[in-house]
C-alpha positions, 0 to 999 in steps of 0.5 A: 433547363434552357431557352433556345433563342437566336445566338446574336440576340442581344438579350442572350449575353445578359441572361448568360451573365445572370446564369440563365441557361440559354442553349445554342442550336447545335446543343439543342438538336443534340438532345432527344427531346421535343422542345416547347414552341412559344411564340411571343408577339412583342408589342412594346416599343423597346423590344430588346428590353421586353425580350430579356424580361420575358426570356428571363422568366421563361428560362426558369423551368425544367423544360426546353423552350424554343422561342419565336418573336413576332411583330405586327407587320402593319405597324412601323416601329419607332424605337426598334431598328429595322435591322433587329426586326429583320434578324430576330422577328417574323411576321404573322404571315410567316407563322400562321400555318403553324401550330405552337404550344404557347403564345405571349402577347405583351402590353403596349403603351397605347391604352388611351387609344380606342382599340379600333384606332390602333394602327395594327388592330385588324392584324391583332384581331386576326392573331387573336382568332388564330390563337384559339386554334393554333395555340394551346394556351396564350398569355396576355399581358397588360394592354394585351390582355385588355385587347384580348378580353375586348376582342373575345368577350366584348369587355371594354377597358375603362379610363382611370382618373389618375395613372395606375402606377406603382407596386401593389399588394395582391391576394388570391381568390382561387387557391386551388388553381394550378397557375397559383400553385406555390404562391403566398396568400399575398404577393406584389406586382408592378402596375403601369396603366391609364385604364382598367377592366371592371370586375363586374364585366369580367364576372358577367362571363361564366366562362371567365374566372378571377384568380387574384386581385388587388384592393387598390389596383383591381383585378390582376389574374383571369383565366378562361374555363380550360386555361387556354386563355390567361389574362394578366393586368400587371407587369411581373416581368418588369426589372427593379428599375423599370418603373423608376425609368418610366417615371423619369422619362414622364417627367422629362417630357413634362408629364404630371406623372405622380411617384409610383405608389409603394415603390421608392423607399421613403419616395426618394426618387434617387434610390434603387427600389427593392425588387419584391415581385421577382419570385412570384413572377417566375412561379407564375410563368413556370406554372403556366408552362407546366400546367397549361402548355406542357401538360395540355399540348399534344406531342405532335403539334398538327 
């Protein structure tokens, strides 16, 4: 089933070329069903790329999904045009009186900053509190997961000696959890970050449960007791070449970034890395939409 997004959103053409069902307004209104309303707080600098990556995963479901994009009003974007933001994005003030079935909070390349130094931290804290009363389930990704665990549970991030960068093998800890239904015993996920969240800090909170982890990349998937909060430390939404582009960009900037672990074939940076994580990423998003959004949300979102 389709995702309903603005007709002129740049991601729309890309998704349709990939045979992902994108529905226009007139057809959506003709269907006598209530779509799931998902709000995406996009904190990534190049917002168009993240839009396509997330919509690709949200479109792989039998449910009709209607998307609203948010950006922090207290932050001036340097990599996305004002025209794009004004055309396709809303501010928190525009939506705070509404309820949503689901919410996604993306990562942001600012993990070296203390949370309180982030320009939009106060606004984000307000949105995190709002999500507990106005959203059925919120999926937090990478820095978004770290920020939410810090705000809700007081769990701070920890600096890593070197960048956690590459594609890492993960294993399941809770095989019967709905989020992992259909998963293989081991699966791969890209990571790209300078900080981590200690396993012991998470386990000290009885209301949090670790569902999957990696021996090398650490804790990957965490949920609270009822699935209203889901925390993902990696980037399953990434394309095959996302880490490659990030590596080349870092090197061009003179940064001493290491070659991503287990990513380039034979560490040949000129080759196209294989895509090893797409199936499990689709499964994670469809499981979240089904078990923690669709099956938990009321029909009338009052």
